[in-house]
C-alpha positions in Angstrom: 62.7 25.4 -2.7 59.7 23.2 -1.7 60.6 19.9 -0.2 59.4 16.3 0.1 57.8 14.1 2.8 56.9 10.4 3.1 54.8 8.4 5.4 55.2 4.6 5.4 52.6 2.6 7.4 52.7 -1.1 8.2 50.3 -3.0 10.4 50.6 -6.6 11.4 48.7 -6.6 14.7 45.2 -5.2 15.4 44.2 -4.2 18.9 40.8 -5.9 18.9 41.2 -8.7 16.5 44.1 -11.1 17.1 42.7 -13.4 14.3 43.5 -10.7 11.7 47.3 -10.8 12.4 49.6 -10.5 9.4 53.3 -11.0 9.1 54.8 -8.8 6.4 53.3 -5.4 6.7 55.8 -3.8 9.1 58.7 -5.2 6.9 56.9 -3.5 4.0 56.9 -0.1 5.6 60.6 -0.4 6.7 61.6 -1.7 3.2 59.9 1.2 1.5 61.6 3.7 3.8 65.0 2.1 3.1 64.3 2.2 -0.7 63.4 5.9 -0.6 66.5 6.6 1.4 69.0 4.6 -0.6 67.6 5.0 -4.1 65.5 8.2 -4.1 67.5 10.5 -1.9 65.1 11.0 1.0 66.7 12.0 4.4 65.6 10.5 7.7 64.0 13.8 8.6 61.8 13.6 5.5 60.4 10.2 6.3 58.1 8.7 9.0 57.5 5.0 9.6 54.6 4.1 11.9 53.8 0.5 12.7 51.3 -1.6 14.7 50.1 0.3 17.8 51.3 3.6 16.5 49.2 3.2 13.4 45.8 4.2 14.7 43.4 6.0 12.4 43.9 9.2 14.3 47.7 9.0 14.0 47.7 8.1 10.3 45.3 10.8 9.4 47.1 13.4 11.6 50.4 12.7 9.7 48.7 12.9 6.3 46.8 16.1 7.2 50.0 17.7 8.3 51.7 16.7 5.0 48.8 18.1 2.9 48.8 21.3 5.0 52.5 21.8 4.3 52.0 21.2 0.6 49.2 23.8 0.5 51.5 26.2 2.3 54.1 25.7 -0.4 56.5 23.9 1.8 56.3 20.5 0.0 55.9 19.5 -3.6 56.3 15.7 -3.4 54.3 13.5 -1.0 54.7 9.8 -0.7 52.3 7.5 1.2 52.5 3.7 1.5 50.0 1.5 3.5 50.4 -2.2 4.1 47.5 -3.7 6.0 44.1 -5.3 5.5 41.5 -4.0 3.2 37.7 -4.3 3.8 34.4 -2.6 2.9 31.9 -0.3 4.6 28.7 1.4 3.8 28.9 4.3 1.4 27.5 7.4 3.1 28.3 9.9 0.3 26.3 8.3 -2.5 29.1 8.2 -5.0 29.4 4.4 -5.1 27.1 2.5 -7.5 27.1 -0.6 -5.4 26.6 1.3 -2.1 29.9 0.2 -0.7 33.1 2.1 0.1 36.5 0.5 0.0 38.2 0.8 3.4 41.6 0.4 5.0 42.2 -1.1 8.3 44.2 0.8 11.0 45.5 -0.8 14.2 42.5 0.3 16.2 39.8 -1.1 13.9 36.5 -1.7 15.8 32.9 -2.4 15.3 29.9 -0.5 16.4 26.3 -1.8 16.2 27.3 -4.6 13.9 29.2 -2.4 11.5 32.6 -0.8 11.3 33.0 2.1 13.6 33.7 5.2 11.4 36.1 6.5 14.1 38.3 3.5 13.7 38.4 2.7 10.0 39.6 4.7 7.0 37.3 4.9 4.0 38.5 5.6 0.4 36.4 8.8 0.5 38.5 10.1 3.4 41.7 9.6 1.5 40.2 11.1 -1.7 38.8 14.2 0.1 42.2 14.8 1.7 44.4 14.4 -1.4 42.1 16.4 -3.7 43.1 19.4 -1.7 46.6 19.3 -2.9 47.8 22.1 -5.2 48.0 21.1 -8.9 51.8 21.2 -9.0 52.3 18.8 -6.1 53.3 15.2 -7.0 51.5 12.5 -4.9 52.7 8.9 -4.9 50.5 6.4 -3.1 51.2 2.7 -2.6 48.5 0.4 -1.2 49.5 -3.2 -0.5 46.1 -4.2 0.7 43.3 -6.3 -0.6 40.4 -4.9 -2.7 38.1 -8.0 -2.8 36.8 -10.8 -0.8 37.2 -13.5 -3.4 39.9 -15.4 -1.5 43.5 -16.0 -2.0 44.4 -18.1 -5.0 48.2 -17.7 -4.9 50.9 -20.3 -4.8 51.4 -22.5 -1.7 54.6 -22.2 0.3 54.3 -25.2 2.7 54.2 -23.9 6.2 54.3 -20.3 4.9 51.3 -20.2 2.7 50.4 -16.7 1.6 47.5 -15.0 3.5 45.0 -12.6 1.9 45.1 -9.0 3.2 41.4 -8.8 3.4 38.9 -8.7 6.2 35.2 -9.5 5.6 32.8 -6.8 6.8 30.7 -7.4 9.9 27.3 -9.1 9.2 25.3 -5.9 9.7 27.6 -3.7 7.5 25.4 -4.3 4.5 21.9 -5.7 3.9 23.6 -8.4 1.8 27.1 -9.6 2.0 29.3 -9.1 -1.1 32.4 -10.9 -2.3 33.6 -8.2 -4.7 35.0 -4.7 -4.5 35.0 -2.0 -7.1 38.6 -1.1 -6.2 40.1 2.0 -4.7 40.9 4.8 -7.1 42.1 8.4 -7.1 39.1 9.3 -9.3 35.5 9.6 -8.2 32.4 9.7 -10.4 30.6 13.0 -10.4 26.9 12.8 -9.4 24.8 14.7 -11.9 27.7 15.1 -14.3 27.1 15.4 -18.0 27.3 12.2 -20.0 30.4 11.6 -22.1 30.4 10.7 -25.7 29.8 7.0 -24.9 27.1 7.6 -22.4 29.3 7.3 -19.2 29.4 9.9 -16.6 32.6 11.9 -16.6 34.9 11.4 -13.6 36.5 14.1 -11.5 40.3 13.4 -11.4 41.7 14.0 -8.0 44.9 15.5 -9.5 46.9 15.3 -12.6 50.0 14.6 -10.6 48.5 11.9 -8.4 50.0 8.4 -8.9 48.4 5.3 -7.4 50.1 1.9 -7.1 48.0 -1.0 -5.8 48.8 -4.6 -5.1 46.0 -6.1 -7.2 43.0 -5.7 -9.4 39.6 -4.9 -7.8 38.5 -8.6 -7.9 41.7 -10.0 -6.5 43.5 -10.2 -3.2 47.0 -9.1 -2.2 49.2 -11.7 -0.6 51.1 -11.6 2.7 53.9 -14.1 1.8 57.2 -15.6 2.7 60.4 -14.6 0.8 63.9 -15.7 1.6 63.4 -16.2 5.3 61.1 -13.3 6.0 57.6 -12.0 5.3 56.5 -9.2 3.0 53.5 -8.2 0.9 54.1 -9.7 -2.6 53.5 -6.3 -4.2 56.0 -4.5 -1.9 58.6 -7.3 -2.2 58.6 -7.2 -6.0 58.3 -3.4 -6.2 61.4 -3.0 -4.0 63.2 -5.8 -5.9 62.6 -4.3 -9.4 63.5 -0.8 -8.2 66.8 -2.0 -6.6 67.7 -4.3 -9.5 67.2 -1.6 -12.1 68.8 1.1 -9.9 65.7 3.2 -10.6 66.5 3.5 -14.3 63.0 2.3 -15.4 59.9 4.3 -16.0 56.9 3.6 -13.7 55.1 1.6 -16.5 58.2 -0.5 -17.0 58.5 -1.2 -13.3 54.9 -2.4 -13.1 55.4 -4.5 -16.2 58.5 -6.3 -14.7 56.6 -6.8 -11.4 53.7 -8.4 -13.3 56.0 -10.7 -15.2 57.8 -11.8 -12.0 54.6 -12.4 -10.0 52.7 -14.1 -12.8 53.8 -17.7 -12.0 53.4 -17.5 -8.2 50.6 -15.1 -7.3 47.0 -14.6 -8.5 47.3 -10.9 -8.3 48.1 -8.3 -10.8 49.7 -5.0 -9.5 48.0 -1.8 -10.9 49.3 1.6 -11.7 47.1 4.7 -12.2 48.4 8.1 -13.3 48.6 10.3 -16.4 50.7 9.3 -19.4 53.6 11.6 -18.6 54.1 10.3 -15.1 53.7 6.7 -16.2 56.6 7.1 -18.7 58.9 8.7 -16.2 61.1 7.1 -13.5 60.3 7.8 -9.9 62.5 10.8 -9.4 62.4 14.0 -7.3 
């Protein structure tokens, strides 16, 4: 019988940019691992947590590549990946983005080169997509991204000395010809260049996988908060995801989980968690 594997990544500190320091990302990774152990039956041998200096681009991608390789070999049929860090933008080099900008995710070793992000030390959404699209059709993929997807600034509630901080890093000055304050938002789908137009004139999209599920901390024009809860820091998305899952003892469908999270976060945070996936997976609980 094929098995399961999870990678939980949390990055508070960044080798070259002390000013980007966050507080809740490592807690997020550990809390997600504890949740999957306690509530979803994962064994310690089926989970990996990497944090801060361990969470270089090379190490993150090495773990993910190994998971995908095992799934392609028939050894795994459920993959879980969570990432808590900063989000940013970089130049689109594949030509699939209408605005010429790729969403990107910040590893511990993020660095600049010639006034732009160094591709060797940043992870673009294309890299995640191109890896995950290789998964066999029957493999279930669950991705959680507690990062920012825009540069519009944090508009969440204030908590005195512990005011929330946006998990977003503005790109270097030379990353684009003009700076932008808005992101399209990471997705598991990608528009197909040269695809036939649909009935309403829009190009059809290539879905990465029918069994790919994406949870994100906010909409494309919002920021995800790094915030203070009950004496410790977490990402607001991760905190409320874990809370709803534990309070409900995983008796809710994914769509009900996201609905409860949105209701709880509405009064305190200007971010709306998102859930992508097909209708069947949305109406099921997270079970293996």
